[in-house]
C-alpha positions in Angstrom: -10.2 -47.2 113.4 -12.5 -44.6 111.8 -12.8 -42.9 108.5 -14.9 -40.2 106.9 -14.3 -40.7 103.2 -14.6 -44.1 101.5 -13.0 -44.9 98.1 -14.2 -48.0 96.2 -11.6 -48.7 93.6 -12.8 -50.0 90.3 -10.9 -51.7 87.4 -7.3 -50.6 87.5 -7.6 -48.9 91.0 -6.5 -51.7 93.2 -4.5 -49.7 95.8 -4.2 -46.1 96.9 -0.6 -45.1 97.3 -1.5 -41.5 98.2 -2.4 -42.5 101.7 -0.1 -42.0 104.7 0.2 -44.2 107.7 -1.9 -46.8 105.9 -2.9 -50.1 107.4 -5.2 -52.9 106.4 -8.1 -54.1 108.5 -10.6 -56.9 108.2 -14.2 -55.8 108.8 -16.7 -58.5 109.7 -20.2 -57.9 108.3 -23.5 -59.8 108.4 -23.3 -60.2 104.7 -20.0 -62.1 104.5 -16.5 -60.9 103.4 -15.8 -57.6 101.7 -14.0 -57.7 98.3 -10.7 -57.4 100.1 -9.3 -56.0 103.4 -10.0 -52.3 103.9 -7.1 -50.0 103.8 -7.3 -47.1 106.3 -5.0 -44.1 106.0 -4.7 -40.3 106.0 -4.6 -37.9 103.1 -4.0 -34.2 103.9 -5.7 -34.6 107.3 -8.7 -36.5 106.0 -9.3 -40.1 107.2 -9.8 -42.4 104.3 -11.0 -46.0 103.9 -10.3 -47.8 100.7 -11.6 -51.1 99.3 -10.9 -52.5 95.8 -14.2 -53.5 94.4 -12.9 -56.5 92.5 -10.3 -57.4 95.0 -6.6 -57.0 94.5 -5.6 -58.4 91.2 -9.1 -58.1 89.8 -10.3 -61.6 90.9 -14.0 -60.9 91.5 -16.3 -60.3 88.4 -18.9 -57.5 88.6 -21.9 -59.8 89.1 -20.2 -61.5 92.0 -19.0 -58.5 94.0 -20.4 -58.5 97.6 -21.7 -55.0 97.4 -23.7 -55.2 100.6 -20.6 -56.2 102.6 -18.5 -53.4 101.1 -21.0 -50.7 101.9 -21.8 -52.1 105.3 -18.1 -52.2 106.2 -17.5 -48.6 105.1 -20.6 -47.4 107.1 -19.3 -49.2 110.2 -16.0 -47.4 109.9 -17.8 -44.1 109.9 -17.7 -43.2 106.2 -20.2 -40.6 105.2 -19.0 -40.0 101.6 -18.0 -42.5 98.9 -15.9 -41.7 95.8 -16.3 -44.7 93.4 -14.0 -44.8 90.3 -15.5 -47.1 87.6 -14.4 -48.1 84.1 -17.1 -47.5 81.5 -17.7 -47.5 77.7 -19.1 -44.5 75.8 -22.6 -44.6 74.3 -22.3 -41.2 72.6 -19.8 -39.7 70.1 -19.1 -36.7 72.2 -18.1 -38.8 75.3 -14.6 -39.9 74.3 -12.1 -42.4 75.6 -10.0 -40.7 78.3 -12.9 -38.5 79.5 -14.2 -38.6 83.1 -18.0 -38.5 83.6 -19.8 -37.6 86.8 -23.2 -39.2 86.2 -26.4 -37.7 87.7 -28.8 -40.6 86.6 -28.7 -44.3 85.9 -30.7 -47.0 84.2 -30.6 -50.4 85.8 -30.3 -53.4 83.4 -28.9 -55.9 86.0 -30.8 -59.1 86.8 -29.7 -61.0 89.9 -28.0 -58.9 92.5 -28.7 -58.1 96.2 -30.2 -54.7 95.8 -31.2 -53.7 99.4 -30.4 -54.1 103.1 -34.2 -54.4 103.7 -35.0 -57.9 102.8 -37.5 -58.5 105.5 -38.6 -57.6 109.0 -38.7 -54.0 108.0 -39.5 -52.6 104.6 -38.0 -49.4 103.1 -38.7 -47.7 99.8 -35.8 -45.3 99.4 -36.0 -42.6 96.7 -33.4 -42.7 94.0 -34.9 -39.9 92.0 -31.5 -38.2 92.2 -29.2 -41.0 93.0 -25.8 -39.2 93.2 -24.8 -36.6 95.8 -25.2 -33.2 94.2 -22.6 -31.7 96.5 -19.9 -34.3 95.5 -20.7 -34.0 91.8 -20.4 -30.2 92.0 -17.1 -30.3 93.8 -15.7 -33.0 91.6 -16.5 -30.9 88.5 -14.9 -27.8 90.0 -11.7 -29.7 90.9 -11.5 -31.5 87.5 -11.8 -28.1 85.7 -9.2 -26.6 88.0 -6.6 -29.2 87.0 -7.6 -29.3 83.3 -9.1 -32.8 83.1 -11.5 -33.6 80.3 -14.9 -34.4 81.9 -18.6 -34.4 81.6 -20.4 -33.0 84.7 -23.6 -35.0 84.1 -24.9 -38.0 82.2 -26.8 -41.3 82.4 -25.0 -44.5 83.3 -26.5 -47.8 82.0 -25.6 -50.6 84.3 -25.7 -54.1 82.8 -25.2 -57.5 84.4 -21.9 -58.5 82.8 -19.4 -60.0 82.7 -20.0 -60.0 79.0 -20.1 -56.8 76.9 -23.2 -55.7 75.0 -24.5 -57.0 71.7 -24.7 -54.5 68.9 -28.5 -54.4 69.2 -28.3 -53.7 72.9 -25.7 -51.0 72.5 -27.7 -49.3 69.8 -30.8 -49.4 72.0 -29.0 -47.8 75.0 -27.5 -45.1 72.7 -31.0 -44.4 71.3 -32.3 -43.8 74.9 -29.8 -40.9 75.2 -27.7 -42.7 77.8 -24.0 -41.6 77.9 -21.9 -44.4 79.5 -22.3 -48.1 80.1 -20.7 -50.2 82.9 -21.3 -53.2 85.2 -20.8 -52.1 88.8 -22.8 -49.0 89.7 -25.9 -51.0 90.8 -26.5 -51.9 93.5 -23.6 -50.0 95.0 -25.3 -46.7 94.7 -28.6 -48.1 96.0 -27.0 -49.5 99.1 -25.0 -46.3 99.8 -28.3 -44.3 99.7 -29.9 -46.7 102.1 -27.1 -46.1 104.5 -27.3 -42.3 104.2 -23.9 -42.1 102.5 -23.1 -39.5 99.8 -22.1 -41.3 96.6 -20.1 -40.1 93.6 -19.2 -42.2 90.6 -16.1 -41.2 88.7 -16.8 -42.9 85.4 -13.6 -43.5 83.4 -14.3 -43.8 79.7 -12.1 -46.5 78.2 -13.7 -47.1 74.8 -16.7 -46.5 72.5 -19.2 -49.2 73.1 -20.0 -51.6 70.2 -22.6 -49.2 68.7 -19.6 -47.7 67.0 -19.2 -50.8 64.8 -16.1 -51.9 66.5 -16.0 -54.8 68.9 -14.7 -54.0 72.4 -11.6 -55.9 73.4 -10.3 -56.3 76.9 -6.8 -55.2 75.7 -8.1 -51.9 74.4 -9.9 -51.3 77.7 -6.8 -52.0 79.7 -4.6 -49.7 77.6 -6.9 -46.6 78.0 -7.6 -47.6 81.6 -3.9 -47.1 82.6 -4.1 -43.5 81.5 -7.4 -42.9 83.2 -6.2 -44.2 86.5 -3.6 -41.5 86.6 -6.3 -38.9 86.0 -8.4 -40.3 88.8 -5.5 -40.2 91.2 -5.0 -36.5 90.3 -8.7 -35.8 90.7 -8.8 -37.4 94.1 -5.7 -35.6 95.3 -7.4 -32.3 94.4 -10.9 -33.3 95.6 -10.4 -34.9 99.0 -8.8 -31.9 100.7 -11.4 -29.5 99.4 -14.5 -31.4 100.5 -16.4 -29.4 103.1 -16.1 -30.9 106.6 -19.9 -30.9 107.0 -22.3 -32.2 104.4 -24.6 -29.6 102.9 -26.8 -32.1 101.0 -29.7 -34.3 102.1 -28.3 -37.7 101.4 -28.1 -38.5 105.1 -31.9 -38.1 105.3 -32.6 -40.9 102.8 -34.6 -43.1 105.3 -36.8 -40.2 106.4 -40.4 -41.2 105.5 -39.0 -44.3 103.6 -39.6 -47.1 106.1 -42.9 -48.9 106.6 
């Protein structure tokens, strides 16, 4: 039971029907249960492992996701690349609902999560100067362009604690920083993937303008746009997965080099 590509499904992405010969497995981790059972399957000759971040039916809020268990389980299954769809709000007028964004930076505004596998015994200071895999981002942009999806090839993701949405003052502040999208699940998922030497790509699905736009965000509005975005993400993954190089040409796997003390 091995896989090479992991998909962590965000809001609205609770299963992955594109997989062939799929089966669910339970992976035991030192950090407790994963969000749900991991689905293993095949797509166009590539071995895939899928886990829904919030569990099937969206039962786990963002601040309670067991991020360490999810990443650990994918690593144990052999995953070296992760594609992570995530619902986000827009912080800029040119980033519109329905767009996909492949961020290259993030700002962490979370408060009480488990951020590392190195809690003691050994200390590691892993660089996140460039937190997302450049190879995955480049390939995702190329495939999105090839199938005529609206996207932004870079941007800054502000990750907040949740589960509440921002106040107007917070949203205006994040917008003034020049950040592009806001969500609740990127951190510490991206941190943990880097510690495990796994390439990581966020596919940020823009569902709405955040509250800086003088319009309160409603869960109903988010869900409506999200349904359309999920179809776009499925099309993107169908194009992206078969075209990923068999061997990684990035340095993500060297994350722990010179990082441990």
